[in-house]
C-alpha positions in Angstrom: -32.7 -14.2 8.5 -29.1 -15.2 6.8 -29.4 -18.4 4.1 -28.9 -21.5 6.2 -27.0 -22.6 4.1 -24.0 -20.6 4.2 -23.2 -21.2 7.7 -23.9 -24.8 8.1 -20.9 -27.0 7.5 -23.3 -30.1 6.6 -25.2 -28.2 3.6 -23.1 -27.2 0.1 -24.0 -23.1 -0.3 -26.4 -22.3 -2.4 -28.0 -19.1 -3.7 -31.8 -20.6 -2.7 -34.9 -18.6 -3.2 -36.9 -17.5 -0.3 -39.7 -19.7 -1.3 -37.6 -22.9 -0.8 -36.5 -23.1 -4.5 -33.4 -22.5 -6.9 -33.7 -20.0 -10.1 -31.0 -20.0 -12.7 -32.5 -16.4 -13.2 -32.1 -15.1 -9.6 -35.5 -14.3 -9.6 -38.2 -15.3 -7.1 -41.6 -16.6 -7.7 -43.0 -15.3 -4.7 -45.7 -13.0 -4.7 -44.7 -11.5 -0.8 -42.8 -8.2 -1.0 -40.9 -9.3 2.2 -40.0 -12.5 0.4 -38.4 -11.1 -2.3 -36.5 -8.4 0.0 -35.3 -11.3 2.0 -34.4 -13.7 -1.2 -32.6 -10.3 -2.4 -30.8 -9.6 0.5 -29.7 -13.4 0.7 -28.1 -13.4 -3.0 -26.1 -10.4 -2.0 -24.8 -12.2 1.6 -23.9 -15.4 -0.4 -22.0 -13.1 -3.2 -20.1 -11.5 -0.3 -19.4 -14.6 2.1 -18.3 -16.7 -1.2 -15.7 -13.7 -1.9 -14.0 -14.6 1.8 -14.9 -18.5 1.7 -15.3 -19.7 -2.3 -14.8 -23.3 -1.6 -17.0 -25.5 0.3 -14.3 -27.5 1.4 -13.0 -24.1 3.1 -16.3 -22.7 4.3 -17.0 -26.1 6.2 -13.7 -26.4 7.7 -14.0 -23.0 8.9 -17.5 -23.1 10.4 -16.5 -26.4 12.2 -13.7 -24.4 13.8 -15.7 -21.4 15.0 -18.9 -22.1 14.7 -22.0 -19.9 12.8 -22.5 -17.3 14.3 -18.6 -16.2 15.2 -18.1 -17.0 11.1 -20.5 -14.5 10.6 -19.5 -12.0 12.4 -16.0 -12.2 11.1 -17.1 -12.6 7.6 -19.3 -8.9 8.2 -16.4 -7.5 10.3 -14.1 -8.0 7.1 -16.5 -6.9 4.1 -15.8 -3.0 3.7 -17.5 -0.9 6.3 -19.8 -3.4 7.4 -21.3 -3.9 3.7 -23.5 -6.4 4.6 -25.8 -4.3 6.9 -25.1 -1.4 5.1 -26.2 -3.0 1.6 -29.9 -3.7 3.3 -29.8 0.0 4.8 -29.0 1.7 1.5 -33.0 1.9 0.5 -34.4 3.7 3.5 -35.1 7.2 4.0 -35.4 8.3 0.7 -38.2 9.9 -1.3 -40.8 8.5 -3.4 -39.4 8.1 -7.0 -40.9 10.6 -9.0 -41.2 8.4 -12.4 -40.6 5.0 -11.6 -40.8 3.3 -15.0 -36.9 4.0 -16.6 -35.6 3.2 -20.1 -32.2 2.7 -19.6 -29.5 1.9 -22.4 -26.6 -0.4 -22.3 -24.1 -1.8 -24.8 -23.2 -5.8 -24.5 -20.3 -5.9 -23.1 -18.5 -6.7 -19.5 -17.9 -2.9 -18.8 -21.5 -2.4 -18.1 -21.4 -5.4 -15.4 -23.0 -3.2 -12.6 -25.9 -1.5 -14.4 -26.7 -5.3 -16.0 -26.3 -7.3 -12.9 -28.7 -4.7 -10.8 -31.7 -6.2 -12.9 -31.4 -10.0 -12.3 -30.4 -9.5 -8.9 -33.6 -7.5 -8.1 -31.9 -4.4 -7.0 -33.6 -1.7 -8.9 -37.1 -3.3 -7.7 -36.1 -3.2 -4.8 -35.8 0.9 -5.2 -38.9 0.9 -6.3 -38.4 1.4 -9.7 -39.2 -0.7 -13.3 -36.8 -0.5 -15.1 -36.4 -1.8 -18.6 -32.6 -2.1 -19.8 -32.4 -1.7 -24.0 -29.9 -3.2 -25.4 -28.6 -0.9 -27.8 -26.3 -1.4 -31.1 -23.8 1.4 -30.8 -22.7 4.6 -29.2 -24.0 6.6 -31.8 -27.5 5.5 -30.9 -26.9 5.7 -27.6 -26.0 9.4 -27.7 -29.0 10.2 -29.4 -31.6 8.4 -27.5 -30.1 10.5 -24.4 -30.6 13.7 -26.8 -34.0 13.1 -27.7 -35.4 11.7 -24.4 -35.8 8.4 -25.8 -33.8 6.7 -22.6 -34.2 8.2 -19.0 -30.5 7.3 -18.1 -27.6 5.2 -19.6 -24.6 2.9 -20.0 -22.1 5.8 -21.3 -18.5 5.7 -22.4 -16.8 7.8 -19.8 -16.1 10.8 -22.0 -19.3 10.7 -23.9 -21.1 13.1 -21.5 -17.9 15.4 -21.6 -18.4 15.7 -25.2 -22.4 16.1 -25.3 -21.7 18.7 -22.7 -19.7 20.6 -24.5 -21.2 19.9 -28.1 -18.8 18.0 -29.7 -20.5 15.5 -32.4 -24.0 16.6 -31.3 -26.0 19.7 -30.0 -24.7 20.7 -26.8 -26.9 18.6 -23.6 -25.7 18.3 -20.2 -25.1 15.4 -19.0 -23.6 13.9 -16.4 -21.2 10.6 -15.0 -22.8 9.7 -12.1 -20.2 6.5 -11.4 -17.5 4.7 -13.4 -18.6 1.2 -14.1 -15.7 -0.5 -14.5 -11.6 0.3 -14.6 -9.4 -1.4 -16.8 -11.0 -4.3 -18.9 -10.2 -3.6 -22.5 -7.4 -4.6 -24.8 -5.7 -4.2 -28.0 -6.6 -7.6 -30.2 -4.7 -8.4 -33.4 -5.6 -10.7 -36.3 -3.8 -14.4 -35.8 -1.8 -13.0 -38.6 0.6 -10.4 -37.3 1.6 -12.9 -34.2 5.1 -12.2 -36.1 4.1 -8.1 -36.1 4.0 -7.1 -32.3 5.8 -4.1 -32.9 3.8 -0.7 -33.4 6.4 1.1 -35.0 5.7 -1.7 -37.7 2.2 -0.9 -38.1 1.9 1.7 -40.5 -1.1 1.6 -43.1 -2.9 -1.1 -40.4 -6.4 -0.7 -40.0 -7.6 -0.2 -36.2 -11.1 -0.5 -34.9 -12.3 1.9 -31.9 -16.2 1.7 -30.9 -16.8 5.7 -30.9 -14.4 8.7 -31.2 -15.1 9.6 -27.7 -14.2 6.9 -25.9 -11.4 6.0 -23.6 -10.4 3.5 -26.3 -9.9 6.2 -28.9 -7.4 7.9 -26.7 -5.7 5.6 -25.1 -5.0 3.8 -28.8 -4.1 7.3 -29.7 -1.4 7.6 -26.9 0.1 3.9 -27.2 0.5 4.9 -31.0 1.9 8.0 -30.4 4.3 6.9 -28.2 5.6 4.3 -30.8 6.5 7.0 -33.0 3.1 7.2 -35.2 0.8 9.8 -35.8 -2.7 8.4 -35.6 -4.7 10.3 -38.2 -1.4 9.8 -41.1 0.3 6.5 -40.0 -2.8 4.0 -40.0 -6.9 4.3 -40.1 -8.9 4.3 -37.4 -12.2 3.2 -38.1 -15.4 3.1 -35.9 -16.7 -0.4 -35.3 -19.7 -0.8 -32.8 -18.3 -3.3 -30.3 -20.7 -6.7 -31.7 -19.3 -6.0 -35.0 -15.5 -6.2 -33.9 -14.8 -9.8 -34.3 -16.8 -10.2 -37.5 -14.7 -7.6 -38.8 -11.3 -8.8 -38.0 -12.5 -12.4 -39.2 -13.4 -10.4 -42.5 -10.1 -9.1 -42.5 -11.2 -5.3 -43.0 -9.5 -4.5 -39.6 -6.3 -5.7 -38.7 -7.1 -5.0 -35.2 -9.0 -3.3 -32.6 -8.5 -1.9 -29.0 -12.2 -3.0 -27.5 -14.3 -3.8 -24.8 -14.7 -7.4 -23.3 -15.9 -9.8 -24.3 -15.0 -9.0 -27.7 -11.1 -9.6 -27.2 -11.3 -12.2 -25.4 -13.7 -13.7 -28.2 -11.4 -13.5 -31.0 -9.4 -15.7 -28.8 -12.0 -18.3 -28.2 -13.1 -18.2 -31.9 -9.4 -18.5 -33.3 -9.4 -15.8 -35.2 -7.6 -13.1 -32.7 -4.7 -12.4 -30.1 -4.5 -10.3 -27.3 -1.6 -7.8 -27.9 -1.8 -6.0 -25.0 -3.9 -5.5 -22.1 -5.1 -1.4 -21.5 -3.9 -1.8 -17.5 -0.4 -2.1 -19.1 -0.9 1.5 -20.6 -2.8 3.1 -17.8 -3.0 0.8 -14.9 -6.6 1.7 -13.2 -7.9 3.9 -16.2 -11.7 4.6 -16.4 -13.8 3.0 -19.4 -17.8 3.1 -18.9 -19.8 5.3 -16.9 -23.4 5.2 -15.8 -24.9 8.4 -16.3 -27.9 10.6 -17.3 -28.8 14.3 -18.1 -29.0 17.4 -16.1 -32.9 17.8 -17.2 -33.8 13.9 -15.6 -31.8 14.6 -12.1 -33.6 18.2 -12.0 -37.2 16.8 -12.7 -36.7 13.1 -11.1 -34.5 13.5 -8.1 -35.8 10.8 -6.2 -35.9 8.2 -9.0 -32.6 9.5 -10.2 -30.9 8.8 -6.3 -32.7 5.2 -6.6 -31.2 4.2 -9.7 -27.7 5.4 -8.6 -28.6 3.1 -5.3 -29.4 0.3 -7.0 -25.7 0.5 -9.4 -23.8 1.7 -6.5 -24.8 -1.5 -4.5 -24.2 -4.0 -7.8 -20.6 -1.8 -7.7 -20.0 -3.5 -4.3 -20.9 -6.6 -5.2 -18.8 -7.0 -8.2 -16.0 -5.4 -6.5 -15.9 -8.9 -4.9 -13.5 -11.1 -6.4 -14.6 -14.4 -5.1 -18.3 -13.2 -6.5 -17.2 -13.2 -9.8 -18.5 -16.5 -10.5 -22.4 -15.4 -9.5 -21.8 -12.1 -11.7 -21.2 -14.4 -14.5 -24.0 -16.2 -14.3 -26.3 -13.0 -13.9 -25.0 -11.3 -16.9 -24.9 -14.0 -19.2 -27.6 -14.8 -20.4 -29.7 -13.6 -24.0 -31.2 -10.6 -22.4 -27.8 -9.2 -21.1 -24.3 -10.0 -22.9 -25.7 -13.6 -24.4 -22.1 -15.2 -24.1 -20.8 -18.2 -22.8 -19.9 -18.7 -19.0 -16.7 -20.2 -20.1 -15.5 -16.9 -22.1 -17.2 -14.5 -19.5 -15.3 -16.5 -16.3 -12.1 -16.3 -18.2 -12.5 -12.5 -18.2 -13.9 -11.9 -14.8 -11.4 -14.2 -12.8 -8.4 -12.6 -15.1 -7.3 -16.2 -15.9 -7.4 -16.4 -19.7 -5.4 -18.1 -22.7 -4.1 -15.0 -24.5 -4.2 -16.4 -28.4 -0.6 -16.5 -28.1 0.1 -20.2 -26.3 -0.1 -18.3 -22.9 -2.2 -19.1 -19.5 -2.8 -16.0 -18.0 -3.4 -15.1 -14.4 -4.4 -11.2 -14.2 -6.7 -10.7 -11.3 -7.1 -7.3 -11.8 -8.1 -7.6 -15.7 -11.1 -6.0 -14.8 -12.5 -3.7 -11.2 -15.1 -1.9 -10.5 -14.3 1.0 -9.2 -17.2 3.7 -9.1 -15.0 6.8 -8.3 -15.6 9.4 -10.8 -12.3 11.3 -10.4 -12.7 14.6 -11.5 -8.6 14.2 -12.6 -9.9 11.6 -15.3 -11.8 13.7 -16.5 -9.6 16.7 -17.0 -7.3 13.6 -18.5 -10.2 13.0 -21.0 -10.4 16.8 -21.7 -6.5 17.3 -22.8 -6.7 14.6 -25.3 -9.7 15.8 -26.9 -7.7 19.3 -27.3 -4.1 17.3 -28.7 -6.5 15.4 -31.5 -8.3 18.5 -32.8 -11.7 17.7 -31.4 -12.0 20.3 -28.7 -10.2 23.7 -30.6 -11.5 26.3 -28.3 -10.1 27.2 -25.0 -11.6 25.4 -22.0 -11.6 25.7 -18.4 -10.6 22.0 -17.6 -11.7 21.7 -14.3 -14.8 23.5 -14.4 -16.1 21.6 -16.9 -14.9 18.0 -14.7 -16.7 19.4 -12.1 -19.8 19.9 -13.2 -20.1 16.9 -15.3 -18.1 14.1 -12.8 -20.5 13.8 -10.1 -17.6 12.8 -7.6 -19.4 14.3 -4.3 -22.7 12.5 -5.0 -20.6 9.5 -5.8 -18.8 9.7 -2.4 -21.7 9.7 -0.7 -23.9 6.9 -2.0 -20.1 5.0 -1.8 -20.4 5.6 2.0 -24.1 4.7 2.4 -23.0 1.1 0.6 -20.7 0.5 3.2 -17.5 1.9 1.2 -15.0 4.6 2.5 -14.2 6.7 -0.5 -11.2 8.2 -0.8 -10.3 11.7 -0.2 -9.7 14.4 -2.8 -11.3 14.9 -6.3 -8.2 14.7 -8.3 -5.0 12.4 -7.9 -1.9 12.4 -10.7 -2.2 9.6 -13.0 0.6 7.4 -14.4 0.2 6.6 -18.3 3.1 4.6 -20.0 5.7 6.0 -17.2 4.3 9.5 -17.8 3.1 11.1 -15.1 0.0 13.4 -15.6 -0.7 16.3 -12.8 -4.2 17.6 -13.4 -3.4 20.5 -11.6 -1.1 21.8 -15.1 -3.2 20.1 -18.3 -1.6 22.6 -20.7 1.7 21.9 -19.3 1.1 18.3 -20.0 -0.1 19.2 -23.5 2.7 20.6 -24.7 5.1 17.8 -24.0 3.8 16.0 -26.8 5.3 16.6 -30.3 3.0 14.2 -32.4 -0.5 15.8 -32.3 -3.6 17.4 -34.3 -3.2 20.8 -32.1 -2.7 24.0 -34.1 
């Protein structure tokens, strides 16, 4: 049964538990499985309805005009491929998880939103899983815990499974990107003292923070600097800084800026320490950042557990992709167990209505997106940048590696089950700072660059 408050014009819309109470943690205190499932479905439906009719006044007028049954049908029709019913059907017709108690690592950044919000929304439980989300300090620790089998699956930087599979920076261990967690959602942030120094050509000698070598942050910052004539290994110093330490390092003067994830760009503004120089969507609009993935071994030994995890996270991606549901998402991810950040701060990031620290109140609705498609062309681009900057020295078959690590076919299957129509193909051209990357010609692409570390 639908949440009655959603379709009653005389009631405010609430996210009420099936037991009748309201719980800020989105948890249900009832012990009956059907009550829990009903509550979870109501939460998903409420978030999606709020995306279509975000204000009670608008919802009330709409319901008074057309009636509850017509409204529900119209809203369901407006959602991608019947998402309301598809979300509820996703858990059906699948095998029993071989391993139900799972440890999943994550870094406390907004990039991990689908993986995180699946916990308070009860999506893991609905799949028969007992998932322990383990907040982890840095990406090196994430990598090591996956290699040592201390974590079953993980929040990754999207280039990490490529590097780990190739044995770059660690012992070669087969890893896979099951879905992209987010696109866009990063920025270059500089210390307040550099407000009058916005031209990158003048940044020689700067110390700039990045979260990890095998990160989209490293590759985008290197690309950006090189396009402005600076060699990232000679003209500036790139310093590895775990994301939770970025603002403190900026405040202490240990770095001049960083290209990092949210919420730390906005946190630097929020704390009066830095300003947002550039959103990374202005370097590559639609670029991938973080991913959900696991090892080849885990998938082979626990195919049903993996599929259940996949369903939960894709379901969360569907919800996160509804712009009008962002306020609800903020409430789910803000608590101390997850991001431990003020809702006001996260709302600026999620809605794209934010202060940039330069006196501008900006409105960028696509500041962060949650498109889960692991395009194999994205993987090829990452491999070209590993080659460009000397991380990858051997000749490689770009497409073979991309197709092995980036699980595009599986992602499309899960997206179809969740009510999304996945686009056709595996490779697409991407435009980065005005230059087109054709994944069919990766070596030709590399030959264009005069600033590089290739022999």
